C-alpha positions in Angstrom: -45.5 -12.1 15.6 -46.1 -8.7 14.1 -48.6 -10.1 11.6 -50.3 -12.1 14.2 -50.7 -9.0 16.4 -52.2 -7.0 13.5 -54.6 -9.9 12.8 -55.8 -9.9 16.4 -56.2 -6.1 16.3 -58.2 -6.4 13.1 -60.5 -9.0 14.6 -61.0 -7.4 18.0 -61.1 -3.7 17.2 -63.9 -1.6 15.7 -64.4 -1.5 12.0 -62.1 1.5 11.3 -59.3 0.3 13.5 -59.7 -3.2 12.1 -59.3 -2.0 8.6 -56.2 -0.1 9.5 -54.7 -3.0 11.3 -55.5 -5.3 8.4 -53.9 -2.9 6.0 -50.8 -2.7 8.1 -50.7 -6.5 8.3 -50.9 -6.7 4.5 -48.3 -4.0 4.1 -46.0 -5.8 6.5 -46.4 -9.1 4.6 -45.8 -7.3 1.3 -42.7 -5.6 2.7 -41.4 -8.9 4.0 -42.0 -10.5 0.6 -40.2 -7.7 -1.2 -37.3 -7.8 1.2 -37.0 -11.6 0.9 -37.4 -11.5 -2.9 -34.7 -8.8 -3.2 -32.3 -10.6 -1.0 -32.6 -13.9 -2.9 -32.4 -12.1 -6.3 -29.2 -10.2 -5.2 -27.6 -13.5 -4.1 -28.4 -15.0 -7.4 -27.2 -11.9 -9.2 -23.9 -11.9 -7.3 -23.3 -15.5 -8.1 -24.1 -15.1 -11.8 -22.0 -11.9 -11.8 -19.0 -13.7 -10.4 -19.3 -16.5 -13.0 -19.9 -13.9 -15.7 -16.8 -11.9 -14.9 -14.6 -15.0 -14.8 -16.0 -16.4 -18.0 -15.9 -13.0 -19.8 -12.2 -12.5 -18.8 -11.3 -16.0 -20.1 -13.4 -15.5 -23.3 -11.8 -12.1 -24.0 -8.3 -13.4 -23.4 -8.9 -16.3 -25.8 -10.6 -14.0 -28.5 -7.8 -11.4 -28.2 -5.1 -14.0 -28.5 -6.7 -15.5 -31.5 -7.1 -12.1 -33.2 -3.5 -11.2 -32.3 -2.1 -14.3 -33.9 -4.3 -13.9 -37.0 -3.2 -10.2 -37.4 0.5 -11.0 -36.9 0.2 -13.8 -39.4 -1.4 -11.3 -41.9 1.4 -8.8 -41.2 4.0 -11.5 -41.9 2.3 -12.4 -45.2 2.4 -8.8 -46.3 6.1 -8.5 -45.4 7.0 -11.6 -47.4 4.8 -10.5 -50.3 6.5 -7.1 -50.3 10.0 -8.6 -50.3 9.3 -11.1 -53.1 7.5 -8.4 -55.1 10.5 -6.1 -54.8 12.7 -8.9 -56.2 10.8 -8.6 -59.5 11.6 -4.8 -59.6 15.3 -5.2 -59.0 16.0 -8.8 -60.0 19.2 -10.9 -60.0 20.6 -9.1 -63.1 20.3 -5.8 -61.3 21.9 -7.1 -58.2 24.8 -8.7 -60.2 25.4 -5.3 -61.9 25.5 -3.7 -58.5 28.0 -6.3 -57.2 30.1 -5.9 -60.3 30.5 -2.2 -59.7 28.0 -0.8 -62.2 27.8 2.9 -62.0 24.5 4.8 -62.4 23.9 8.4 -63.1 22.2 10.4 -60.4 19.0 10.4 -62.4 19.1 6.6 -62.8 19.9 6.1 -59.1 17.0 8.3 -58.1 14.7 6.4 -60.5 15.6 3.1 -58.9 15.2 4.4 -55.4 11.8 6.0 -56.2 10.6 2.7 -57.8 11.1 0.7 -54.7 9.8 3.5 -52.5 6.6 3.7 -54.5 6.2 0.0 -54.2 6.7 0.1 -50.4 4.2 2.9 -50.1 1.6 0.8 -52.0 2.0 -2.0 -49.5 2.2 0.4 -46.5 5.6 -0.8 -45.6 7.8 1.5 -43.6 11.0 0.3 -45.3 11.9 -2.1 -48.0 15.4 -2.7 -49.3 18.0 -5.2 -50.5 21.1 -5.9 -48.4 24.3 -7.5 -49.6 27.4 -8.6 -47.7 31.0 -7.5 -48.5 33.8 -8.5 -46.2 31.6 -8.9 -43.2 29.9 -5.5 -43.8 26.3 -5.0 -45.0 25.1 -2.5 -47.6 21.8 -1.5 -49.0 22.0 -1.7 -52.8 18.6 -0.1 -53.0 16.2 1.0 -50.2 12.9 2.8 -49.9 12.7 6.2 -48.3 9.7 8.4 -47.2 8.6 11.1 -49.7 9.7 14.0 -47.6 13.3 12.7 -47.6 13.3 12.8 -51.5 12.2 16.4 -51.2 14.8 17.6 -48.7 17.5 15.2 -50.2 18.1 13.2 -47.0 17.1 9.8 -48.5 19.4 6.8 -48.3 21.5 6.4 -51.5 22.7 3.2 -53.1 25.5 1.4 -51.2 24.4 2.9 -47.8 26.0 0.8 -45.1 23.6 -0.8 -42.6 25.3 -1.1 -39.2 22.3 -2.3 -37.0 22.7 -5.9 -38.1 20.9 -8.5 -35.9 21.8 -12.1 -35.3 18.7 -13.2 -37.2 19.7 -11.2 -40.3 23.2 -12.8 -40.3 21.6 -16.2 -39.9 19.4 -15.7 -43.0 22.6 -14.8 -45.0 24.2 -18.0 -43.8 21.4 -20.6 -44.2 19.0 -18.9 -46.6 16.0 -19.3 -44.3 13.2 -16.7 -44.0 13.0 -15.2 -40.6 10.8 -12.7 -38.7 11.7 -10.6 -35.7 10.8 -7.5 -33.8 13.8 -5.1 -33.2 14.9 -1.5 -32.9 17.5 0.4 -34.9 18.3 4.0 -35.7 15.2 4.2 -37.9 12.7 3.1 -35.2 11.0 -0.1 -33.9 9.9 -2.6 -36.5 8.6 -6.0 -37.2 10.9 -7.2 -40.0 11.0 -10.1 -42.5 14.3 -11.3 -43.9 13.8 -13.0 -47.3 17.1 -14.4 -48.8 17.6 -14.8 -52.6 20.4 -16.9 -54.1 22.6 -15.9 -57.0 21.7 -17.6 -60.3 24.1 -20.5 -60.9 26.1 -20.1 -57.7 23.6 -21.5 -55.2 24.6 -19.2 -52.3 22.8 -16.3 -50.8 23.5 -13.2 -52.8 21.3 -10.7 -51.2 18.5 -10.4 -48.6 15.4 -8.3 -49.0 14.3 -6.7 -45.7 10.7 -5.5 -45.3 9.7 -3.5 -42.2 6.4 -2.4 -40.6 6.5 -0.1 -37.6 5.6 -1.6 -34.2 3.6 1.5 -33.3 1.1 0.6 -36.1 1.0 -3.1 -35.1 0.5 -2.6 -31.4 -1.9 0.3 -32.0 -4.1 -2.0 -33.9 -3.8 -4.7 -31.3 -4.7 -2.3 -28.5 -7.8 -1.2 -30.4 -8.7 -4.9 -30.9 -8.3 -5.5 -27.2 -10.5 -2.5 -26.4 -13.2 -3.7 -28.8 -13.0 -7.2 -27.4 -13.3 -6.0 -23.8 -16.1 -3.6 -24.6 -18.0 -6.5 -26.3 -17.4 -8.7 -23.3 -18.6 -6.0 -20.9 -21.7 -5.4 -23.0 -22.5 -9.1 -23.1 -22.0 -9.2 -19.3 -24.3 -6.3 -18.7 -27.0 -7.7 -20.9 -26.7 -11.2 -19.3 -26.8 -9.7 -15.8 -29.9 -7.7 -16.7 -31.6 -10.8 -18.1 -30.5 -12.7 -15.0 -32.1 -10.1 -12.8 -35.4 -10.3 -14.6 -35.3 -14.1 -14.7 -34.3 -14.4 -11.0 -37.3 -12.2 -10.1 -39.6 -14.4 -12.2 -38.2 -17.5 -10.5 -37.8 -16.2 -6.9 -41.0 -14.2 -6.5 -43.3 -17.1 -6.2 -40.7 -19.0 -4.1 -40.5 -16.1 -1.6 -44.2 -15.7 -1.6 -44.5 -19.4 -0.8 -41.9 -19.2 2.0 -43.9 -16.3 3.6 -47.1 -18.4 3.4 -45.3 -21.3 5.1 -44.1 -19.0 7.9 -47.6 -17.7 8.4 -48.9 -21.2 8.6 -46.3 -22.1 11.2 -47.3 -19.1 13.3 -50.9 -20.2 13.1 -50.0 -23.6 14.6 -50.1 -25.3 11.1 -53.7 -24.3 10.5 -54.1 -22.9 7.0 -56.8 -20.3 6.3 -59.0 -20.7 3.1 -57.4 -17.6 1.5 -53.9 -19.0 2.2 -54.9 -22.3 0.7 -56.2 -20.5 -2.4 -53.0 -18.4 -2.7 -50.8 -21.5 -2.5 -53.0 -23.2 -5.1 -52.5 -20.2 -7.4 -48.8 -20.3 -6.9 -48.8 -24.0 -7.8 -50.8 -23.3 -11.0 -48.9 -20.2 -12.2 -45.3 -20.9 -11.2 -42.7 -22.9 -13.1 -42.4 -26.6 -12.6 -40.0 -26.8 -9.6 -41.9 -24.2 -7.4 -45.2 -25.7 -8.5 -44.0 -29.1 -7.2 -43.0 -27.5 -3.9 -46.3 -25.7 -3.5 -48.3 -28.9 -4.2 -46.1 -30.9 -1.9 -46.6 -28.3 0.9 -50.4 -28.5 0.4 -50.3 -32.2 0.7 -48.0 -32.1 3.7 -50.2 -29.5 5.4 -53.3 -31.6 4.8 -51.6 -34.7 6.2 -50.2 -32.7 9.1 -53.6 -31.5 10.0 -54.9 -35.1 10.0 -51.8 -36.1 12.0 -52.5 -33.3 14.6 -56.1 -34.5 15.0 -54.8 -38.1 15.4 -52.1 -36.9 17.8 -54.7 -35.1 19.9 -56.9 -38.2 20.0 -53.8 -40.4 20.8 -52.7 -38.0 23.5 -56.1 -38.0 25.1 -56.2 -41.8 25.0 -52.8 -42.0 26.6 -53.8 -39.6 29.3 -56.9 -41.7 29.9 -54.8 -44.9 30.0 -52.3 -43.2 32.3 -55.1 -42.2 34.6 -56.5 -45.7 34.6 -53.1 -47.2 35.2 -52.6 -44.9 38.1 -56.0 -45.9 39.6 -55.1 -49.6 38.9 -51.8 -49.0 40.8 -53.6 -47.6 43.7 -56.1 -50.5 43.7 -53.3 -53.1 43.5 -51.4 -51.4 46.3 -54.7 -51.5 48.3 -54.7 -55.3 48.0 -51.5 -55.4 50.0 -51.6 -55.2 53.8 -52.3 -51.7 55.1 -50.8 -52.5 58.5 -48.5 -55.3 59.6 -49.2 -57.2 62.8 -47.4 -56.0 65.9 -45.5 -58.5 68.0 -43.0 -57.7 70.7 -40.4 -60.2 69.5 -40.9 -59.8 65.7 -39.6 -56.8 63.7 -41.1 -57.0 60.2 -40.5 -54.9 57.1 -41.9 -55.3 53.6 -41.7 -53.3 50.3 -42.7 -53.9 46.7 -41.4 -51.7 43.8 -43.2 -52.5 40.5 -41.2 -52.2 37.3 -44.3 -50.6 35.6 -47.3 -48.8 36.9 -48.9 -52.2 37.8 -46.7 -55.2 38.9 -47.0 -58.9 39.4 -45.3 -59.3 42.8 -47.1 -59.5 46.1 -46.3 -60.0 49.8 -48.5 -60.6 52.8 -48.0 -60.7 56.6 -51.1 -61.8 58.5 -51.8 -63.5 61.9 -53.6 -66.8 61.5 -54.4 -66.9 65.2 -53.1 -65.2 68.3 -49.5 -66.6 68.0 -49.0 -67.8 64.4 -47.9 -65.3 61.7 -48.2 -66.0 58.0 -45.3 -64.7 55.8 -45.7 -64.7 52.0 -43.7 -63.4 49.0 -45.0 -64.4 45.5 -43.9 -63.5 42.0 -46.3 -63.8 39.1 -44.9 -64.7 35.6 -45.2 -61.4 33.8 -45.3 -57.7 34.5 -47.7 -54.9 33.8 -51.5 -55.3 33.5 -51.6 -59.1 32.9 -49.3 -59.7 35.9 -51.2 -57.3 38.1 -54.6 -59.0 37.3 -53.2 -62.4 38.0 -51.6 -61.1 41.2 -55.1 -59.8 42.3 -56.5 -63.3 41.7 -53.7 -64.9 43.6 -54.2 -62.5 46.6 -57.9 -63.2 46.6 -57.3 -67.0 46.6 -54.6 -66.6 49.3 -57.1 -64.9 51.6 -59.6 -67.7 51.0 -56.9 -70.4 51.6 -55.8 -68.9 55.0 -59.4 -69.1 56.2 -59.6 -72.8 55.7 -56.0 -74.2 55.7 -53.7 -74.4 58.7 -50.1 -75.2 57.4 -48.0 -73.9 54.5 -48.2 -77.1 52.4 -52.1 -77.1 52.5 -52.3 -73.4 51.6 -50.0 -73.8 48.6 -51.9 -76.9 47.5 -55.2 -75.0 47.7 -53.8 -72.1 45.7 -52.3 -74.3 43.0 -55.5 -76.2 42.4 -57.6 -73.0 42.2 -55.1 -71.1 40.0 -55.0 -74.1 37.5 -58.8 -74.1 37.3 -58.9 -70.4 36.3 -55.7 -70.1 34.3 -56.6 -69.8 30.6 -53.6 -67.5 30.1 -51.2 -70.3 31.3 -49.5 -68.0 33.8 -47.9 -69.2 37.0 -46.8 -67.9 40.4 -43.6 -68.7 42.3 -44.1 -68.5 46.1 -42.4 -68.7 49.4 -44.9 -69.2 52.2 -44.0 -69.6 55.9 -45.9 -69.8 59.2 -44.0 -68.5 62.3 -44.9 -69.4 65.9 -44.0 -66.1 67.6 -43.8 -67.8 71.0 -41.2 -70.5 70.1 -39.6 -69.2 66.9 -40.7 -72.3 65.1 -40.8 -71.6 61.3 -42.6 -74.0 59.0 -42.2 -73.1 55.3 -43.0 -74.2 51.8 -41.1 -73.1 48.7 -43.0 -73.4 45.4 -40.3 -72.7 42.8 -39.3 -69.4 44.4 -35.9 -67.8 45.1 -34.4 -69.4 48.3 -34.5 -67.0 51.2 -31.5 -66.2 53.5 -31.3 -66.7 57.2 -28.6 -64.7 59.0 -27.8 -65.9 62.5 -26.7 -63.8 65.4 -23.1 -65.2 65.1 -22.8 -63.8 61.6 -23.3 -67.1 59.7 -25.4 -67.0 56.6 -27.7 -69.8 55.7 -29.6 -70.3 52.4 -33.0 -72.0 52.8 -32.5 -73.9 49.5 -35.1 -76.6 50.0 -37.7 -76.8 47.1 -41.1 -78.4 47.9 -42.6 -78.4 44.4 -43.1 -76.5 41.2 -44.6 -73.0 40.8 -48.3 -72.8 41.4 -50.7 -72.6 38.5 -48.9 -75.0 36.2 -50.4 -78.4 37.0 -53.3 -79.2 39.3 -53.2 -82.0 42.0 -49.6 -81.4 43.0 -48.4 -82.3 46.5 -46.2 -79.8 48.3 -44.1 -80.6 51.3 -42.6 -78.3 54.0 -39.6 -77.9 56.3 -39.3 -76.6 59.8 -36.6 -74.7 61.6 -36.4 -72.7 64.8 -35.3 -69.0 64.8 -32.9 -68.0 67.5 -32.8 -64.6 69.2 -31.7 -61.8 66.8 -31.9 -64.1 63.7 -32.8 -62.2 60.4 -34.9 -63.8 57.7 -34.8 -62.2 54.3 -37.4 -63.2 51.6 -37.2 -61.6 48.2 -38.3 -61.9 44.5 -36.0 -62.4 41.6 -36.2 -58.7 40.8 -33.3 -58.3 43.2 -30.9 -61.0 42.1 -31.8 -60.5 38.4 -31.4 -56.7 38.4 -29.2 -55.6 35.5 -26.7 -52.8 35.0 -26.0 -51.0 31.7 -23.7 -53.8 30.6 -26.5 -56.4 31.3 -24.5 -57.8 34.2 -26.7 -59.4 36.9 -26.7 -58.4 40.6 -27.0 -62.1 41.4 -26.8 -64.0 44.8 -23.1 -63.2 45.4 -23.8 -59.5 45.7 -26.8 -60.1 47.9 -24.8 -62.3 50.2 -22.1 -59.6 50.4 -24.8 -57.1 51.6 -26.0 -59.5 54.3 -22.5 -60.3 55.4 -22.1 -56.8 56.7 -25.4 -56.8 58.6 -25.1 -56.3 62.4 -28.0 -55.7 64.7 -29.8 -53.3 62.5 -33.6 -53.3 62.3 -35.3 -55.2 59.6 -36.3 -52.0 57.7 -32.7 -50.8 57.7 -31.4 -54.1 56.3 -34.0 -54.1 53.6 -33.4 -50.5 52.7 -29.7 -51.1 52.4 -30.3 -54.0 50.0 -32.6 -52.0 47.8 -30.1 -49.1 47.8 -27.3 -51.4 46.7 -29.5 -52.8 43.9 -30.5 -49.3 42.6 -26.8 -48.2 42.7 -25.9 -51.3 40.7 -28.6 -50.6 38.1 -27.4 -47.1 37.5 -29.3 -45.6 34.6 -30.4 -49.0 33.3 -34.2 -49.4 33.4 -35.7 -51.7 36.1 -36.1 -55.1 34.5 -38.5 -56.7 36.9 -40.7 -56.1 40.0 -38.7 -55.9 43.2 -40.2 -57.3 46.5 -38.4 -57.8 49.8 -39.6 -59.0 53.2 -37.3 -58.9 56.2 -38.1 -60.3 59.7 -35.8 -60.0 62.7 -36.8 -62.3 65.5 -36.0 -60.3 68.6 -37.5 -58.2 71.4 -38.2 -54.6 71.0 -40.4 -54.3 67.9 -41.1 -51.6 65.4 -43.4 -52.6 62.6 -43.4 -50.8 59.2 -44.9 -51.2 55.8 -43.5 -49.5 52.7 -45.2 -49.7 49.4 -43.7 -48.4 46.1 -41.2 -46.2 47.9 -43.6 -44.8 50.6 -43.0 -45.8 54.2 -45.7 -45.7 56.8 -47.4 -47.5 59.6 -51.1 -47.5 58.9 -50.8 -45.0 56.0 -50.6 -46.1 52.3 
């Protein structure tokens, strides 16, 4: 809306104001584009960052564990190599001499201790020595010591007892297996290797070389390894996020620009300006494949939508024209029906037609043939809508011609049938109930040409169906003979003539209103006027239909033979005397 307002200002204002408004519009569009681009890029970055952090943690953990295992394996190899190398300095013969009680001069003892200490220093071992067992006690025959202990005389001498014996060390003395463990004794915390050696010729373990490396050195190295691994992972994450930010901007910038273009086109009622079309075409050419496809698809959609809008406008105009013509046709058709019904003191007449569409195929007529004879007609054309309405107009015209030359119902129906067959290329037909009432005597002569049988309700409450049929529907076969029947209406008798739009009305479950419900309506009739009875029947039908669409045209004609007359005509829901 803001951009549209700026555009209107630029078009309607003087040159200076228009340039300012246009600049503000472009600035607003650019700001919207930057905001949208930043938002999308941040979302992509957050997503990639989350994946990156998780993958970096997993990768660092795997790398650190691998390096840790490799480093510890290397430490263990150094420990074993140191123990086995020391065995060559002080071999089995030396150990046998020690066990046999060989005495060494102080100078010789110091020489042996310095030899093993020098060897341990070369391998960077904290301690290296040989242990023997005597009566459940463990002694170092030789052991290394730091250089400062030789200086101040605190070094461990031969046959120094070792009291911090672990279960792993005892097990190596028992079974002769090499073992590794991390432990703590009075000298500190170490990772130790126990390498047993068997006495020559005896086959049992004679002594065990113990090689130690301090845990401070081991875990210090592992901590530095972990820090390096974490730093490398962090560096890789930062670089990948930076590259993701650049790549996301490259990907999302044309997409956001395209989205803004689409929003502008929507605001403009889907009308694309030439510069907008050029901008989208540029996006389609310069962007990567997916955005390019979207831009080209939008251009095709906009072009097709523009054609569709033109077609829709033309279709809407055509529908409006047809609706207007149908409305005029409805008025013309209703004009064919009687404007006023004849007034007679002893006849109360009511008639109503409700088309299912704008134009229907039902008709009724009430006309005086002479001073005392009244013609009553209800007819139903096969079909609804415009075809039924046109055939109904033809039937009404022929009916007017027939009443001018024929005197009884059978002759009128015969005349209509022959004329309709002669002009019926569409093979349509008309069912019809036609009666002539002598208003002086109540004599009713009628002919039923394939129509629904009317009902006659007597003053005593009995209901009679006029079920006699006098021939097929008109318009099917020419030259048909039609008969008639005669009855006499008594005072307060009610005659109800209707079309099948009443009995064949359907509810939402496609159930029919049928004759039983119509008979129930008439069973409750008292001395009401003809219009009240007909209105009650129509109301019952409408309530039965509910929300279901009207399936057929509804026509009803009620006549009560009695004194005290009120004459009404109601067409398509409008009640009046002489009015439409």
